[in-house]
N, C-alpha and C positions, 0 to 999 in steps of 0.2 A: 504493501500500499504505499502510495506516495502522494502527499498534499501539494496539489499546484497552487501557484499564486497568480494572480492578475497579471496580465502582460508577460507571463512564462511562454515560451516557444515549444510545441511539442509537434511530434509525428503521430500519425494514427496507423496502427498496424492493420494491413489487409486480413481478414481472416478466412476468405475463401482460395488462396493461393494453392492447396494442396490439391484442389481440383484440377488444377490445368497440367498438361503434359510438360510444359516446358518452364518447370518451377524455378529452376536456378537463373533463367532470364526475365522472370516477373519482377516487377516491382513489390516489394514488401512493405512499404510503408506511403501513406500518402500526407502531403503536408508542406511544408511547415504551416502550422496554425498558431495565432495567439489565443491566449485564455483571455475572453473577453469579460467574462463575468462567472464567479462561482455561483451555483444556484443552492447546493447543498453537497454533503459529503459525495464525493465521485461523480458529481453531475456538473458540466461547465457549459457555457455558451462559448463557441469557437469563431474566431474571425481568421479569414484568409489574409487579408491587409488591411491598414487602416482603412475604414470607411468602405469596406465590402462586406458582402453577404455575411451573416450570423447564423449559427445554427447550434443545435444542442448536442452534446456529446456526453456519453457514459464512459467512465474508467474502471478497471478492475484493479 
């Protein structure tokens, strides 16, 4: 468990990579994203760049 802070830079791991035949050539992460807002433990709003689209993400 890691407690991220607002403005931390994070990457999101793809969970469906194992289904691909070309696993070693697939991207394993997407991002980087900035933590825009912390909603509660392990739930954050992320933003791609300043003033761009914001979305919710869950972390384990």
